[in-house]
C-alpha positions in Angstrom: -32.3 -68.9 48.5 -35.7 -69.0 46.9 -36.3 -65.4 48.2 -33.0 -64.2 46.6 -33.7 -66.0 43.4 -37.1 -64.4 43.2 -35.7 -60.9 44.0 -33.0 -61.1 41.3 -35.5 -62.5 38.8 -37.8 -59.5 39.4 -34.9 -57.1 39.0 -33.8 -58.8 35.7 -37.4 -58.6 34.4 -37.6 -54.9 35.2 -34.2 -54.1 33.6 -35.3 -56.1 30.4 -38.6 -54.2 30.3 -36.7 -50.8 30.7 -34.2 -51.7 28.0 -37.0 -52.6 25.6 -38.7 -49.2 26.3 -35.5 -47.4 25.5 -34.9 -49.4 22.3 -38.5 -48.8 21.3 -37.9 -45.0 21.8 -34.8 -45.0 19.7 -36.0 -47.1 16.8 -39.7 -46.5 16.7 -39.6 -42.8 17.6 -42.1 -43.2 20.6 -41.6 -41.0 23.7 -42.2 -43.6 26.4 -41.7 -43.4 30.2 -38.8 -45.6 31.2 -40.0 -48.9 32.6 -43.2 -49.1 30.5 -43.4 -52.3 28.4 -44.5 -51.9 24.8 -44.6 -55.6 24.4 -42.3 -58.0 22.5 -39.9 -56.0 20.3 -39.5 -56.8 16.7 -36.8 -55.4 14.4 -38.3 -52.9 11.8 -38.1 -54.0 8.2 -34.8 -53.0 6.5 -34.9 -51.0 3.3 -33.5 -53.1 0.4 -31.0 -51.8 -2.2 -32.7 -50.0 -5.2 -33.2 -52.0 -8.3 -30.7 -51.4 -11.1 -32.1 -49.5 -14.0 -32.0 -50.9 -17.5 -29.9 -48.9 -19.9 -31.1 -47.5 -23.2 -29.8 -49.2 -26.3 -26.5 -47.7 -27.6 -27.1 -45.5 -30.7 -25.9 -46.6 -34.1 -24.2 -44.2 -36.5 -24.6 -44.7 -40.3 -22.4 -44.7 -42.3 -19.8 -46.5 -40.2 -16.8 -44.8 -38.6 -13.9 -44.1 -41.0 -16.1 -43.4 -44.0 -14.5 -41.0 -46.5 -16.5 -38.3 -48.3 -15.9 -36.0 -51.2 -18.0 -32.8 -50.8 -20.1 -33.5 -47.6 -21.4 -36.3 -45.6 -24.9 -37.0 -44.0 -24.8 -39.1 -40.9 -28.0 -40.7 -39.4 -28.3 -41.9 -35.8 -30.8 -44.5 -34.5 -31.5 -46.5 -31.3 -33.4 -49.7 -30.8 -35.1 -48.3 -27.6 -38.5 -47.0 -28.6 -39.3 -43.5 -27.4 -35.7 -42.6 -26.5 -34.2 -39.2 -27.3 -30.8 -39.1 -29.0 -28.4 -36.3 -28.2 -25.2 -35.7 -30.1 -22.0 -33.5 -30.3 -19.4 -32.7 -33.0 -17.0 -30.8 -30.7 -15.3 -33.9 -29.1 -17.3 -33.8 -25.8 -19.5 -36.6 -24.6 -23.2 -35.8 -25.1 -25.4 -34.9 -22.1 -29.1 -34.2 -21.8 -28.3 -30.6 -22.6 -26.6 -31.4 -25.9 -28.4 -30.8 -29.2 -31.4 -33.1 -29.8 -31.0 -35.3 -32.9 -33.9 -34.7 -35.3 -32.5 -35.5 -38.7 -29.2 -36.4 -40.4 -26.1 -34.5 -39.3 -24.5 -33.0 -42.4 -20.9 -31.6 -42.5 -18.1 -31.1 -45.0 -15.0 -31.2 -42.9 -13.2 -33.7 -40.7 -15.7 -34.4 -37.8 -16.1 -36.8 -34.9 -19.8 -37.4 -34.1 -20.7 -38.7 -30.6 -24.2 -39.8 -29.7 -26.0 -41.0 -26.6 -29.7 -42.0 -26.0 -31.8 -41.0 -23.0 -35.3 -42.1 -21.7 -37.1 -41.4 -18.5 -37.0 -44.4 -16.1 -33.9 -45.9 -17.8 -30.2 -45.4 -17.5 -28.5 -43.4 -20.3 -27.0 -45.5 -23.1 -23.3 -45.9 -23.7 -21.7 -43.2 -25.9 -21.4 -44.1 -29.6 -18.6 -42.3 -31.5 -17.4 -42.2 -35.2 -14.9 -40.1 -37.0 -15.1 -39.1 -40.6 -12.6 -37.4 -43.0 -12.9 -36.1 -46.5 -11.1 -37.9 -49.4 -9.2 -34.7 -50.0 -9.1 -31.8 -47.5 -8.3 -28.1 -48.2 -5.3 -26.7 -46.4 -6.3 -24.5 -43.4 -6.1 -20.7 -44.0 -3.1 -18.7 -42.9 -3.6 -15.6 -40.7 -1.2 -12.7 -41.4 -0.2 -11.1 -39.2 -0.4 -13.7 -36.5 -2.8 -12.9 -33.7 -1.5 -10.6 -30.9 -1.7 -7.1 -29.5 -2.0 -4.1 -31.8 -2.4 -0.3 -31.4 -5.2 1.6 -33.1 -6.1 -1.0 -35.8 -4.8 -4.1 -37.6 -5.1 -5.2 -41.3 -5.6 -9.0 -41.5 -4.8 -11.0 -44.7 -6.1 -14.6 -45.0 -4.8 -16.9 -47.7 -5.0 -20.6 -48.5 -2.6 -22.6 -50.7 -5.5 -24.5 -52.2 -6.3 -22.9 -55.6 -9.9 -21.9 -56.0 -10.9 -22.3 -52.4 -13.0 -19.7 -50.6 -12.2 -18.5 -47.1 -15.2 -17.7 -44.8 -14.9 -16.1 -41.4 -16.8 -15.3 -38.2 -16.0 -13.0 -35.2 -19.0 -13.9 -33.1 -17.6 -17.0 -31.5 -19.3 -19.5 -33.9 -17.5 -21.8 -36.3 -17.6 -20.7 -40.0 -19.9 -22.6 -42.4 -20.4 -22.6 -46.1 -22.8 -19.6 -45.7 -20.6 -17.4 -43.5 -19.1 -14.1 -44.7 -16.4 -14.4 -47.3 -13.1 -12.8 -46.1 -9.7 -12.2 -47.5 -8.4 -8.9 -46.3 -10.1 -6.6 -43.7 -9.4 -4.2 -40.9 -10.1 -4.7 -37.2 -10.4 -1.6 -35.0 -11.6 -3.4 -31.9 -10.5 -6.6 -30.1 -12.0 -9.7 -31.8 -11.5 -13.5 -32.0 -11.3 -14.5 -35.7 -12.3 -17.9 -36.9 -11.6 -18.9 -40.5 -12.2 -22.0 -42.7 -11.6 -22.7 -46.4 -14.3 -24.3 -48.7 -14.2 -25.7 -52.2 -16.6 -27.9 -54.2 -15.4 -31.4 -54.5 -13.2 -31.2 -51.4 -13.7 -31.4 -47.7 -13.6 -28.1 -45.8 -10.3 -27.1 -44.1 -9.4 -27.3 -40.5 -10.3 -24.3 -38.4 -7.8 -21.4 -38.1 -8.5 -19.1 -35.2 -6.8 -16.4 -33.1 -7.6 -13.3 -31.0 -6.5 -9.9 -32.2 -6.3 -7.5 -29.3 -6.6 -3.9 -30.5 -5.7 -1.1 -28.1 -6.5 2.5 -28.8 -3.8 5.1 -28.3 -4.3 8.1 -26.0 -4.3 11.5 -27.8 -1.0 13.3 -27.6 -1.2 16.2 -25.1 -1.0 19.8 -26.2 0.7 22.8 -24.5 -0.8 26.2 -24.2 0.9 28.6 -24.6 3.5 27.0 -26.9 7.1 26.7 -25.9 9.3 29.9 -26.3 10.7 32.8 -24.3 8.8 34.4 -21.5 9.3 37.0 -18.8 9.7 36.1 -15.2 7.4 33.1 -15.3 4.9 31.1 -17.5 2.0 28.9 -16.6 1.4 26.1 -19.1 -2.1 24.5 -19.7 -1.5 20.8 -20.6 -4.5 18.9 -22.1 -5.4 15.7 -24.0 -8.5 15.2 -26.0 -8.9 11.6 -24.6 -11.6 11.9 -21.9 -10.4 10.4 -18.6 -6.8 10.3 -19.5 -4.1 11.5 -17.0 -1.2 13.7 -18.2 2.2 13.2 -16.5 5.2 15.4 -17.0 9.0 15.5 -16.4 11.5 18.4 -16.4 14.7 16.3 -16.2 15.0 15.5 -19.9 13.6 12.0 -19.5 10.3 10.7 -21.0 7.4 10.5 -18.5 6.2 7.2 -17.2 3.1 6.1 -15.2 4.9 7.0 -12.0 5.9 10.5 -13.1 4.1 13.5 -11.5 0.6 14.5 -12.7 0.6 17.9 -14.3 -2.1 20.2 -15.5 -1.0 23.9 -15.0 2.8 23.8 -14.2 4.4 27.2 -13.6 8.0 27.8 -14.6 10.1 30.6 -13.2 13.3 29.5 -14.9 14.2 27.9 -18.2 12.7 24.4 -18.3 12.6 21.5 -20.7 9.0 20.1 -20.4 7.9 16.7 -21.6 4.4 15.3 -21.3 2.6 12.0 -22.0 -1.0 11.0 -21.4 -2.0 7.6 -19.8 -5.3 5.8 -19.5 -6.0 2.2 -18.3 -6.9 -0.1 -21.2 -5.2 2.2 -23.8 -1.7 2.7 -25.1 0.1 5.7 -23.7 0.2 8.7 -26.0 3.3 10.0 -27.9 5.6 12.2 -25.9 5.3 15.9 -26.5 8.1 18.3 -25.5 9.0 21.9 -25.4 11.5 24.3 -23.9 10.2 27.3 -22.0 12.9 29.9 -21.7 12.6 32.3 -18.7 15.5 34.8 -18.2 16.7 34.3 -14.7 18.8 36.2 -12.2 22.3 34.8 -11.8 22.7 32.6 -8.7 24.6 34.2 -5.8 28.1 33.1 -5.0 30.0 33.2 -1.7 33.5 34.4 -0.9 35.0 32.5 0.7 33.0 29.4 -0.1 32.3 26.6 2.4 35.1 26.5 4.9 36.2 25.2 8.3 37.0 27.5 11.1 39.4 26.7 13.9 38.4 29.5 16.3 37.9 33.2 15.6 35.4 34.4 12.9 35.0 34.7 9.2 33.6 37.5 7.0 31.5 36.1 4.1 30.6 38.2 1.0 27.7 37.3 -1.3 27.4 38.6 -4.9 25.3 38.0 -8.1 26.5 38.5 -11.7 23.2 40.2 -12.5 23.5 43.9 -12.1 20.9 45.5 -9.8 19.8 42.2 -8.3 18.7 42.1 -4.6 20.1 39.2 -2.6 18.2 37.8 0.3 19.6 35.1 2.7 19.1 32.8 5.7 21.6 31.3 8.1 19.5 28.4 9.4 19.6 26.2 6.2 16.1 27.2 5.0 15.4 28.6 1.5 15.3 32.4 1.3 12.0 34.1 0.4 11.0 37.7 -0.3 10.5 38.1 3.4 14.1 37.1 4.3 16.8 39.6 5.3 18.4 41.6 2.4 22.1 41.2 2.1 23.8 44.6 2.7 27.3 43.7 3.5 29.7 40.9 4.7 28.3 38.5 7.2 30.4 37.7 10.3 30.4 34.0 11.1 31.9 32.7 14.3 29.9 29.5 14.7 28.9 26.5 12.6 26.3 27.8 10.1 24.8 27.3 6.6 24.1 30.4 4.6 21.5 30.2 1.9 21.1 32.9 -0.7 18.7 33.8 -3.6 18.8 36.8 -5.9 15.8 38.8 -7.2 15.2 41.4 -9.9 12.1 42.8 -11.5 11.5 41.4 -15.0 13.6 38.3 -14.3 12.9 34.9 -12.7 14.3 34.4 -9.2 17.7 32.8 -9.1 18.4 29.3 -7.9 19.2 29.0 -4.2 22.9 28.6 -3.4 24.5 27.6 -0.1 27.7 27.6 1.8 28.5 25.8 5.1 31.0 27.1 7.6 32.0 24.7 10.3 33.7 26.0 13.5 35.4 22.9 14.8 36.3 24.5 18.1 33.3 26.6 19.0 30.4 24.7 17.5 27.1 25.3 19.3 26.7 22.2 21.3 22.9 21.6 21.5 22.2 22.8 17.9 25.1 21.1 16.2 24.8 17.9 18.2 23.9 14.9 16.1 24.2 12.0 18.5 22.1 11.7 21.7 23.2 8.8 23.9 22.8 10.4 27.3 20.4 7.9 28.7 23.0 6.2 30.9 23.2 9.4 32.9 20.1 9.8 35.0 19.4 13.0 36.9 18.6 10.8 39.9 22.2 9.5 40.1 23.7 11.9 42.5 25.1 15.1 41.0 25.5 13.7 37.4 23.5 16.2 35.3 24.5 15.0 31.8 21.0 13.7 31.2 19.3 16.9 32.2 21.7 18.9 30.1 20.0 17.6 27.0 16.6 16.3 28.1 13.5 17.6 29.9 11.0 15.3 31.6 7.4 16.6 31.6 5.6 16.5 35.0 2.5 18.5 34.3 -0.9 17.8 32.8 -1.2 16.7 29.2 -2.2 19.2 26.5 -4.8 17.4 24.4 -8.6 17.4 24.5 -10.3 15.0 26.9 -12.7 14.6 29.8 -10.2 16.0 32.3 -10.1 15.3 36.0 -9.7 17.0 39.4 -5.9 16.8 38.9 -6.1 18.5 35.4 -8.7 21.2 35.4 -9.9 23.2 32.4 -7.0 25.3 30.9 -6.9 29.0 30.2 -7.8 28.2 26.6 -11.2 26.9 27.6 -10.5 23.3 26.7 -10.5 20.4 29.1 -7.3 18.5 29.9 -6.3 14.9 29.7 -4.8 12.9 32.6 -1.5 13.8 34.1 2.1 13.4 32.9 4.4 12.1 35.6 8.2 12.3 35.8 8.5 9.2 37.9 7.6 7.1 34.9 10.8 8.0 33.2 13.8 5.9 34.4 17.0 4.3 33.2 16.7 0.5 32.6 18.9 -1.1 35.3 22.0 -3.2 34.4 22.1 -1.7 30.9 25.6 -0.2 30.5 24.7 1.1 27.0 22.0 3.2 28.5 18.3 2.5 27.8 15.6 5.1 28.6 12.4 3.5 29.9 9.2 5.6 29.4 6.0 4.2 30.9 2.3 4.9 30.9 0.0 3.5 33.6 -3.7 3.4 34.4 -6.2 1.5 36.6 -9.2 2.6 34.5 -9.9 6.1 35.9 -8.8 9.6 34.8 -7.1 10.2 38.1 -5.1 7.0 37.8 -4.1 7.5 34.1 -0.5 8.8 33.9 1.6 9.6 30.8 5.3 10.4 30.3 7.0 12.8 27.9 10.7 13.4 27.4 11.9 16.3 25.2 15.2 17.9 24.2 16.0 21.1 26.2 16.7 23.1 23.0 15.2 23.0 19.5 17.0 21.3 16.7 17.4 22.5 13.1 14.7 20.8 11.0 16.8 19.7 8.1 18.4 16.3 7.5 17.8 12.8 8.8 16.4 12.1 12.3 16.5 8.5 13.6 15.8 6.7 16.8 16.2 3.1 18.0 13.1 2.2 20.0 11.6 -0.8 21.7 7.9 -1.0 21.4 5.6 -2.7 23.9 2.7 -4.7 22.5 1.2 -6.8 25.4 -1.1 -9.6 24.4 -4.8 -8.9 25.1 -4.3 -5.2 25.5 -7.5 -3.2 25.5 -6.4 0.4 26.4 -5.4 2.8 23.6 -1.7 2.9 24.2 0.2 5.4 22.1 4.0 5.2 21.8 5.5 8.0 19.7 8.6 9.8 18.4 7.7 13.3 17.5 9.0 16.8 16.8 7.1 19.9 17.8 7.8 23.6 17.9 6.6 23.7 21.6 5.7 21.2 24.3 2.2 22.7 24.6 0.3 22.0 21.3 -2.0 24.9 22.0 0.8 27.2 20.9 2.5 24.9 18.4 2.7 26.2 14.9 3.6 22.7 13.6 4.4 19.1 14.6 5.6 15.8 13.1 4.4 12.6 14.7 5.5 9.0 14.4 2.9 7.3 16.6 2.4 3.5 17.2 -0.9 2.3 18.6 -1.0 -1.3 19.7 -4.8 -1.1 19.8 -6.4 1.4 17.4 -9.8 2.7 18.5 -12.7 4.2 16.5 -11.8 7.8 17.5 -8.3 7.6 16.2 -9.5 5.8 13.1 -12.0 8.5 12.4 -9.3 11.2 12.8 -7.0 9.3 10.4 -9.7 9.0 7.8 -10.6 12.7 8.1 -7.0 13.9 7.3 -5.5 10.9 5.6 -3.4 11.1 2.4 -3.8 7.4 1.8 -6.5 4.7 2.0 -6.1 4.3 5.8 -5.5 0.6 5.8 -5.7 0.5 9.6 -8.7 -1.1 11.4 -10.2 -0.5 14.8 -9.0 -3.0 17.4 -5.7 -3.8 15.6 -2.2 -2.3 15.7 -1.6 0.8 13.6 1.3 3.2 12.9 0.3 6.8 12.1 2.7 9.2 10.4 1.5 12.7 10.7 2.6 16.2 9.5 0.2 18.8 10.9 -0.5 22.2 12.4 -2.7 21.8 15.5 -6.0 23.7 15.5 -6.0 24.4 11.8 -7.9 23.3 8.8 -7.5 20.0 7.0 -5.3 21.5 4.4 -2.5 21.8 7.0 -2.8 18.1 8.1 -1.5 15.0 6.4 -1.9 11.6 8.1 -0.5 8.4 6.5 -1.1 5.0 8.2 0.3 1.5 8.1 -1.2 -1.7 9.5 1.8 -3.1 11.2 2.3 -4.9 14.5 5.6 -3.9 16.2 7.2 -5.9 18.9 10.7 -5.4 20.2 13.4 -3.2 18.6 12.7 -1.0 15.6 14.4 1.9 13.9 12.4 5.0 13.0 13.8 7.3 10.3 12.4 10.7 9.3 14.2 12.4 6.3 13.4 16.1 6.2 14.5 18.0 3.1 13.6 21.6 3.7 14.9 22.7 0.3 12.5 20.4 -1.5 9.9 20.8 1.3 9.5 17.1 1.6 9.2 14.8 4.7 9.7 11.0 4.3 8.9 8.5 7.1 10.4 5.0 7.1 10.3 2.2 9.7 12.9 -0.6 9.8 12.8 -3.8 11.8 15.5 -5.0 14.2 17.5 -6.5 11.2 17.4 -3.1 9.4 14.9 -4.3 6.8 12.3 -1.7 5.8 8.8 -2.8 6.7 5.5 -1.8 5.1 5.4 1.5 6.9 6.6 4.3 4.7 5.1 7.7 3.7 6.2 10.9 1.9 4.5 14.2 2.7 4.8 17.4 0.7 3.4 21.0 0.8 1.0 22.7 1.4 2.2 22.0 5.0 5.8 22.2 6.0 6.9 22.5 9.6 8.8 25.2 11.4 12.5 25.6 10.9 13.4 24.3 14.4 11.7 21.8 16.7 12.0 19.9 19.9 12.6 16.2 19.7 10.3 14.2 21.9 9.3 10.8 23.1 5.7 10.7 24.2 4.1 7.7 25.8 0.4 8.1 26.8 -2.9 6.4 27.2 -6.0 8.0 25.6 -8.1 8.7 28.7 -11.3 8.5 26.6 -10.4 5.0 25.6 -9.0 3.6 28.8 -11.0 0.6 29.9 -12.6 1.0 33.4 -11.0 -1.2 36.0 -14.2 -3.1 36.9 -14.5 -4.3 33.3 -11.1 -6.0 33.2 -10.3 -6.7 36.8 -6.9 -6.6 38.4 -4.8 -3.7 39.6 -2.9 -0.9 37.8 -1.9 -1.7 34.2 1.4 -0.3 32.7 2.9 -0.1 29.3 6.5 0.7 28.4 8.8 1.8 25.6 12.6 1.9 25.5 14.9 4.4 23.8 18.5 3.3 23.0 19.7 6.4 21.1 18.7 9.3 18.9 20.7 10.5 15.9 20.4 13.7 13.7 22.4 14.4 10.6 22.2 17.3 8.1 22.1 14.8 5.2 18.5 14.1 4.4 19.2 10.9 2.4 20.5 8.6 5.1 18.9 5.2 5.6 18.8 3.2 8.8 21.9 1.3 7.7 23.8 4.5 7.2 22.7 5.8 10.6 23.7 2.6 12.4 27.1 2.7 10.8 27.7 6.3 12.0 26.4 5.6 15.5 28.6 2.5 15.8 31.6 4.5 14.8 30.9 7.2 17.4 30.4 4.6 20.1 33.6 2.8 19.2 35.4 6.2 19.4 34.2 6.6 22.9 31.8 9.4 22.1 28.9 9.0 24.7 27.2 12.0 23.2 28.0 14.4 20.3 29.6 16.8 20.3 31.7 16.0 23.4 31.8 18.7 26.0 35.5 19.0 25.3 35.8 20.6 21.8 39.3 19.3 21.3 38.3 15.7 21.3 38.3 15.7 17.5 37.1 12.1 16.9 33.7 13.1 18.4 33.2 16.0 15.9 
């Protein structure tokens, strides 16, 4: 027992010594080895609370608050604390050490509240002393006429006071008027100013302050036309200018006044009689007056058709085209495009035995070209199936399902190498054009989604991080479609979380499958992960501010001619993240040479992804419709960096719709598609021409 007691006593002493060493380290800041004994520990002295400072004596204002005065009043301020500084205000705020220093009586002649406070080093500031003083009789405040507001060019201000014999004094520099300020009664302001006015009269207290801001905006100079309006031969170019430097001139030709959203105009050319209106705009200024003029240009009479637009029920029709202008030459097209001087010359009746739109324009030397007129002839029985078709819902018919070829009647699946620039591979050697090729397209990546009776086309792209393993898929219509009207598709976009490869899912139109020979192409491409290369390309050709950023999702809407200069490329972008079903709509108006891209969400609401493209580029008259899903081989992440096996990305296509009407929205398209589906039209037109509900 004595041995155990001794042992435990030794252990307790050691633990106590160690604890004191740790405590000494924490409180005394000594770096000691555990177990060393610094000796008996004593608590360090505690810091006491700071002593409370004595306050400076409160200032005394003399005379006392409420004293009335006649002309003016002198107020003195004192404090009982020797050496203290007194600070004061007359604007209603409590004084601080930055307020005016009291050095003598404060003199004023209008209603005033004086506040004072004393300060001294080593002491707390005094309490605030306050006193208000009013004159025995106060002048009425001046009246500002007109009342402050916004004016154009200049404003004449009149100031009056109902107090007879009073003098009004003003300032525009932000200070309050005094008895020595400028006398004012009537004056003109040509720039924005804040006016402060007060009335004074001997024997009376000064009036209250009257103040207000007069905002004066200058007006942009009215534009001028050169040459002036009048009658001209064939055409006239008008030079529109304004003398206001930096102003922008905008015009209209539809008999409405221009607004800030009207087209900018400098040298418009008119080839027909036009009513021109112009107005100049500049930020921070009032828009100019509207100037207008009529430029009369004698014009060839527009062609007419005989018979006009008609329906055919088999057989053919002979169409005559005439112009009321004697000696005029008529040129025409039968594909819906506008005729030019290179179009065929009309020499006799045109035989029509299929659905077609004839467009005609008349020409004659010395006269402006006629307007374009059109006539549409619909052959209900013998319409050209691939060209006249507007509803593509063939995706339930796979070419792999026995002998059912209804899918391959409309669609072609690419199974060769890609056609863009890249590092290439052994599977895709350098092409005949001398450029390297991207990784392969593979037909096996295009399938029909199982257990989907409505028919969903699945298009995949796969990679395991090498050029040989990177596979794309491309689906294209077998025949070209007329490039006029509304094109729409219902697509499901894949946006996997944590994606690092540059995965491009697109709906596009192209003149040929191989872009090396394409004269033109329209692209609607979604990148779930934008890389620096794509961003640089968008910035090089963009018509907007390129809001997309590398590493984030981006939608690119492109109108371009491959292998051409930047003047033939327009790229608009939108920073949107797509997931699930969306509706893509491209409205192509070949007559106005305008292309409009719009994206709708699954609820048919437009999202912030819209763009409108105009000349100088406009695509070919006919194009293939395509769905292209590919991975940019340059930007595929090597497998060893991310680990795992092959990665795949997918997109789905439900249906495609084309309509000659270029003004349809997604809501319009969905209504038409629903009606066709309810009528049992799996595709349009039906192979049987006598199924009328599908035509």
